[in-house]
TIRO-2110 file (N, C-alpha, C; in Angstrom, 1 decimal):
// TIRO-2110
18.9, 5.1, -4.2, N, 1, A
17.6, 5.1, -3.7, CA, 1, A
17.5, 6.2, -2.6, C, 1, A
16.4, 6.9, -2.6, N, 2, A
16.2, 8.0, -1.6, CA, 2, A
15.7, 7.4, -0.3, C, 2, A
16.2, 7.8, 0.8, N, 3, A
15.8, 7.3, 2.1, CA, 3, A
14.6, 8.1, 2.7, C, 3, A
13.5, 7.4, 2.9, N, 4, A
12.3, 8.0, 3.5, CA, 4, A
11.8, 9.3, 2.8, C, 4, A
12.0, 9.4, 1.5, N, 5, A
11.5, 10.5, 0.7, CA, 5, A
11.1, 10.1, -0.7, C, 5, A
10.3, 9.0, -0.8, N, 6, A
9.9, 8.5, -2.0, CA, 6, A
8.8, 9.3, -2.7, C, 6, A
8.9, 9.4, -4.0, N, 7, A
7.9, 10.0, -4.8, CA, 7, A
7.4, 8.9, -5.8, C, 7, A
6.4, 9.3, -6.6, N, 8, A
5.8, 8.3, -7.5, CA, 8, A
6.9, 7.7, -8.4, C, 8, A
7.0, 6.4, -8.3, N, 9, A
7.9, 5.7, -9.2, CA, 9, A
9.2, 5.3, -8.7, C, 9, A
9.6, 5.6, -7.5, N, 10, A
10.9, 5.3, -6.9, CA, 10, A
10.9, 3.8, -6.6, C, 10, A
12.0, 3.1, -6.9, N, 11, A
12.2, 1.7, -6.6, CA, 11, A
12.8, 1.6, -5.2, C, 11, A
12.2, 0.9, -4.3, N, 12, A
12.7, 0.8, -3.0, CA, 12, A
13.1, -0.7, -2.6, C, 12, A
13.2, -1.5, -3.6, N, 13, A
13.6, -2.9, -3.3, CA, 13, A
12.9, -3.9, -4.2, C, 13, A
13.2, -5.1, -3.9, N, 14, A
12.5, -6.2, -4.6, CA, 14, A
11.9, -7.2, -3.6, C, 14, A
11.0, -8.0, -4.1, N, 15, A
10.4, -9.0, -3.2, CA, 15, A
10.0, -10.2, -4.0, C, 15, A
9.5, -11.3, -3.4, N, 16, A
9.0, -12.4, -4.1, CA, 16, A
7.9, -13.0, -3.3, C, 16, A
7.2, -13.9, -3.9, N, 17, A
6.0, -14.6, -3.3, CA, 17, A
6.6, -15.9, -2.6, C, 17, A
6.2, -16.0, -1.3, N, 18, A
6.6, -17.2, -0.6, CA, 18, A
5.7, -18.4, -0.9, C, 18, A
6.0, -19.5, -0.3, N, 19, A
5.2, -20.7, -0.5, CA, 19, A
3.8, -20.6, -0.1, C, 19, A
3.5, -19.8, 0.9, N, 20, A
2.1, -19.6, 1.3, CA, 20, A
1.4, -18.3, 0.7, C, 20, A
2.1, -17.8, -0.4, N, 21, A
1.5, -16.7, -1.1, CA, 21, A
1.7, -15.3, -0.4, C, 21, A
2.6, -15.3, 0.5, N, 22, A
2.9, -14.0, 1.2, CA, 22, A
4.0, -13.2, 0.5, C, 22, A
3.8, -11.9, 0.6, N, 23, A
4.8, -11.0, 0.0, CA, 23, A
5.4, -10.2, 1.2, C, 23, A
6.7, -10.0, 1.2, N, 24, A
7.4, -9.2, 2.1, CA, 24, A
7.6, -7.8, 1.5, C, 24, A
7.1, -6.8, 2.2, N, 25, A
7.3, -5.4, 1.7, CA, 25, A
8.7, -5.0, 2.2, C, 25, A
9.5, -4.5, 1.3, N, 26, A
10.9, -4.1, 1.7, CA, 26, A
10.8, -3.0, 2.8, C, 26, A
11.8, -3.1, 3.7, N, 27, A
11.9, -2.2, 4.8, CA, 27, A
11.8, -0.7, 4.5, C, 27, A
12.5, -0.3, 3.4, N, 28, A
12.5, 1.1, 3.0, CA, 28, A
11.1, 1.5, 2.7, C, 28, A
10.3, 0.7, 2.0, N, 29, A
9.0, 1.0, 1.7, CA, 29, A
8.1, 1.1, 2.9, C, 29, A
8.3, 0.1, 3.9, N, 30, A
7.5, 0.2, 5.1, CA, 30, A
7.9, 1.4, 5.9, C, 30, A
9.1, 1.8, 6.0, N, 31, A
9.5, 3.0, 6.7, CA, 31, A
9.0, 4.2, 6.1, C, 31, A
9.1, 4.3, 4.8, N, 32, A
8.6, 5.5, 4.1, CA, 32, A
7.1, 5.7, 4.2, C, 32, A
6.4, 4.6, 4.1, N, 33, A
4.9, 4.6, 4.2, CA, 33, A
4.4, 4.4, 5.6, C, 33, A
5.3, 4.3, 6.6, N, 34, A
4.9, 4.1, 8.0, CA, 34, A
3.9, 2.9, 8.1, C, 34, A
4.3, 1.8, 7.5, N, 35, A
3.5, 0.6, 7.6, CA, 35, A
4.0, -0.2, 8.8, C, 35, A
3.1, -0.7, 9.6, N, 36, A
3.5, -1.4, 10.8, CA, 36, A
2.8, -2.8, 10.8, C, 36, A
3.3, -3.6, 11.7, N, 37, A
2.6, -5.0, 11.8, CA, 37, A
1.2, -4.8, 12.2, C, 37, A
0.3, -5.5, 11.5, N, 38, A
-1.1, -5.5, 11.8, CA, 38, A
-1.9, -4.6, 10.9, C, 38, A
-1.2, -3.7, 10.2, N, 39, A
-2.0, -2.8, 9.2, CA, 39, A
-2.7, -3.7, 8.2, C, 39, A
-3.9, -3.3, 7.9, N, 40, A
-4.7, -4.0, 6.9, CA, 40, A
-4.8, -3.3, 5.6, C, 40, A
-4.8, -4.0, 4.5, N, 41, A
-4.8, -3.5, 3.2, CA, 41, A
-5.9, -4.1, 2.3, C, 41, A
-6.5, -3.3, 1.5, N, 42, A
-7.4, -3.8, 0.4, CA, 42, A
-6.5, -4.2, -0.8, C, 42, A
-6.8, -5.3, -1.4, N, 43, A
-6.1, -5.7, -2.6, CA, 43, A
-7.0, -5.5, -3.8, C, 43, A
-6.5, -4.6, -4.7, N, 44, A
-7.3, -4.2, -5.8, CA, 44, A
-6.5, -4.6, -7.1, C, 44, A
-7.3, -5.2, -8.0, N, 45, A
-6.7, -5.5, -9.3, CA, 45, A
-7.2, -4.5, -10.3, C, 45, A
-6.3, -3.8, -11.0, N, 46, A
-6.8, -2.7, -11.9, CA, 46, A
-5.9, -2.8, -13.1, C, 46, A
-6.5, -3.1, -14.3, N, 47, A
-5.7, -3.2, -15.5, CA, 47, A
-4.5, -4.1, -15.4, C, 47, A
-4.7, -5.3, -14.8, N, 48, A
-3.6, -6.2, -14.7, CA, 48, A
-2.6, -5.9, -13.7, C, 48, A
-2.8, -4.9, -12.9, N, 49, A
-1.8, -4.5, -11.8, CA, 49, A
-2.5, -4.7, -10.4, C, 49, A
-1.7, -5.1, -9.5, N, 50, A
-2.2, -5.3, -8.1, CA, 50, A
-1.8, -4.0, -7.3, C, 50, A
-2.8, -3.5, -6.7, N, 51, A
-2.7, -2.2, -5.9, CA, 51, A
-3.0, -2.5, -4.4, C, 51, A
-2.2, -2.2, -3.5, N, 52, A
-2.5, -2.3, -2.1, CA, 52, A
-2.9, -1.0, -1.5, C, 52, A
-4.0, -0.9, -0.9, N, 53, A
-4.5, 0.4, -0.3, CA, 53, A
-4.8, 0.1, 1.2, C, 53, A
-4.2, 1.0, 2.0, N, 54, A
-4.5, 0.8, 3.4, CA, 54, A
-6.0, 0.9, 3.7, C, 54, A
-6.5, 0.0, 4.5, N, 55, A
-7.9, 0.0, 4.8, CA, 55, A
-8.4, 1.3, 5.4, C, 55, A
-7.7, 1.8, 6.3, N, 56, A
-8.2, 3.1, 6.9, CA, 56, A
-8.1, 4.2, 6.0, C, 56, A
-7.2, 4.3, 5.0, N, 57, A
-7.1, 5.3, 4.0, CA, 57, A
-8.3, 5.2, 3.1, C, 57, A
-8.6, 3.9, 2.7, N, 58, A
-9.8, 3.7, 1.8, CA, 58, A
-11.1, 4.1, 2.4, C, 58, A
-11.2, 3.8, 3.7, N, 59, A
-12.4, 4.2, 4.4, CA, 59, A
-12.6, 5.8, 4.4, C, 59, A
-11.5, 6.4, 4.7, N, 60, A
-11.4, 7.9, 4.7, CA, 60, A
-11.8, 8.5, 3.3, C, 60, A
-11.2, 7.9, 2.2, N, 61, A
-11.5, 8.3, 0.9, CA, 61, A
-13.0, 8.1, 0.6, C, 61, A
-13.6, 7.0, 0.9, N, 62, A
-15.0, 6.7, 0.7, CA, 62, A
-15.9, 7.7, 1.4, C, 62, A
-15.5, 8.0, 2.7, N, 63, A
-16.2, 8.9, 3.5, CA, 63, A
-16.2, 10.3, 2.9, C, 63, A
-15.1, 10.7, 2.4, N, 64, A
-15.0, 12.0, 1.7, CA, 64, A
-15.8, 12.1, 0.4, C, 64, A
-15.7, 11.0, -0.3, N, 65, A
-16.4, 11.0, -1.6, CA, 65, A
-17.9, 11.0, -1.4, C, 65, A
-18.4, 10.3, -0.4, N, 66, A
-19.9, 10.1, -0.2, CA, 66, A
-20.5, 11.0, 0.8, C, 66, A
-19.7, 11.9, 1.4, N, 67, A
-20.3, 12.8, 2.4, CA, 67, A
-21.5, 13.7, 1.9, C, 67, A
-21.4, 14.0, 0.6, N, 68, A
-22.5, 14.9, 0.1, CA, 68, A
-23.7, 14.1, -0.3, C, 68, A
-23.7, 12.8, -0.1, N, 69, A
-24.9, 11.9, -0.5, CA, 69, A
-25.9, 11.8, 0.6, C, 69, A
-25.5, 12.3, 1.8, N, 70, A
-26.4, 12.1, 3.0, CA, 70, A
-27.7, 12.9, 2.9, C, 70, A
END
């Protein structure tokens, strides 16, 4: 595994669902993506896959996509 230099498709660990439905994101993934305690994510289901998108990144993408609509 590459340290702090992940590209699309790199495996950075495994995880499981806890009793309360919580998922632990592996440390290497958190470090690589600079995820910290309190970060918020949108949970998107797309073609049977779950995608987590940082809330602030989604807001920025929506702002960029819709800026010409004003």
